[in-house]
C-alpha positions, 0 to 999 in steps of 0.5 A: 644349573649352569648352562654351557654356551652353544658353539658359535655358528661358523662364519660364512664368507661374505665377499662380494663386489664391494669387498676391498682387495685386501679383504678378498684374500682373507675371504678366499681362504675362508671360502676354501676352509668352509667349503665341505670336504666329505669322504669320497666326494668328487673334487670340484673344479676351481675356477677363480673369478679373477682369471679367464678360464680357457676351458672349452674356449681353446682347443688342445693346441691353444687356438680359440674355438667356437661351437659349431651350430649344427651340433647344438641341441636345445635344452629343456628350460622353463625360462628361455631358449638355451642350447648345449652341445648335443653330447653335453645335452644327452648327459645332462638329460640323463642326469636330470632323469636320474635325479628325478628317480632319486627323488621318487625313491625318497633319496633326496631331502624335501627341505631343499630350496635350490636342488629340489629338481635340476633344471637348466637355467643358463647355457648357450643363447644366441651364440658366441659370434652373435654376442661378439657382433653386439659387443663390437657394435657397441665399441664401434659406436664409441669409436665413431662418437667419442674416439674420433668424433668429427676428425677432419683427418679422416678423409678416406679408408686409409685414414680410418684404418690408421685410427682403428689401429690406434683404437685397438691400443685404447681397448687393450689398455682397458683389457678389452678385446677387438678381434673375435679370437681375443673375445673368446678368451676374455672375461666378457664372454660367459662360460655358458656360451661355450656349449660345455657349461650349464647353470642350474640356477640364475643366482649372483656369483659375486656374493659368497654369502648367498652361495653358502647359505642358498647352495653349498649348505643346501641338504641336497648339495652333496648328492648334487655334486655326486650325481653330476660326477656320475654323469660326466660333470664337475661342479664349479667350486666358486659357482656351485650351480655351474656344471662343466662337462668333464672330458676326462671323466669315464662317463664322458669318454664312454659317450665319446667312444660311442660316437666315434670320438677317440681323442681330444683332437677328434672331439674339437674337430667334430664340435668346434671350429677355430676362430682364426679360420673364420675371422681372418678370411673375413677381415676385409669385409669386416673392415669395410663394414666398420668403415661404412658405419663410420661414413654414415655417422660422419659423411663429410669433412671440412677444409679451409682454403685461404684467399690468394692474398693471405699468408697462411690458413690460420691467420686467414681464417681468423681474419675471415679471409678464408673459404671453408669447403665441405667435402665428402669422405671416400665412399668405399666398395668391396671391389675397390678395397680388393683392388687396392689391397692385396692379401699381404696387407690383410695378413699384416693388419690382422697380425697387428691387431693380434700382436697388440691384443696379446702384447707381443713386445717384438722388434720391428724386424721380427714383426716384418719377418713374421708377416713375410713368412706367413705371406710366403706360406699363404702364396705357396701352401694356401690360406689355411696353413698360413692362418694356423701359422699366424695365429700360433704366434698369439695363442697362450702356450698351454699346449703341453698341459693339454697333451699331458693332463686332462682338460679339467686339471687345475693347471690348465685353467690359465690366463693370457699374460699381458706384457708391455705395449709392442715396440713395432709399428704397422 
């Protein structure tokens, strides 16, 4: 008797961090092809690992935001202390309770490996500002020890600020942020820190094979996506254990209505604060702290003074006829900095940082006109209006998408576009 060969097992995507750029495209198509497409199955969110998702990182006007600490609630977790926005936690707890009910009724597969139960594994930890401070400290140490080293040209704060501006260009070339506003929309920040994203596993998102074998092919995966959708969440197609709180879902809308939230503006005003409104007022103190850390690392500089009979410094030093003097770099107080520079200087400095990060290819005149316009508004209308005008020049222009479509629409997941280095100078 002749046996027919068994159908071969469909190939599983195998892309990971070692996959070549050319093969990535093939593997991406295979991933989409093999991803299950059941009837009446909730559509997952498609967030490519190659782009920076702006979901929950910017408000509906495009400004970078961070969750307010007062509205973060601790999640039940066996591994660490993690948090989410209280409305997100409420929906997640209801989802977990419903999942346990399904399990007690025998509606779930006992052969499941990763979806026997649903438990929060990753969410907000120490908060975005804490992560940014740790990140900036690392960059400042590199700046002090490697970028400027024992630069004898840095004798005071003015010299230091000049080199910081150069350093921002250096970070930009490596696609690394300097300000908190840019940090919030960068790849460096994990989406789970936004307060609206919860991971129910602590797996490696770079391994497509693990995603399929351990999660997508799990016998409870389909039920998991449906239950998530039922309670206001969507599953990330590329990270199947990641849940996004979907503000466009009917369940989320009902929850928000119960809390007196009737629009996206209401939602962001209650739960988030704009980064620029926190960052700009503190820019002088931030620069002072950075300068103080540099002075601790390099408190003095050397000057070479030739003897009266010497013709020039270089030949005198080579012949041993010059005197080396060690001088102390300027020690700066906040009062001194406040007296020396007015608000217009800090507006200009912040505008320079943001324009470099967002690659504004402006002329010198356009940059100067912006600073003047913001300064006039600052003088006559107040700091808040000035900040909002200034930051509006650097945000990604996706406001129309937010006004016309839901926050979880695929088109809203966009990237900030980088152009050439700015042509203007500080």
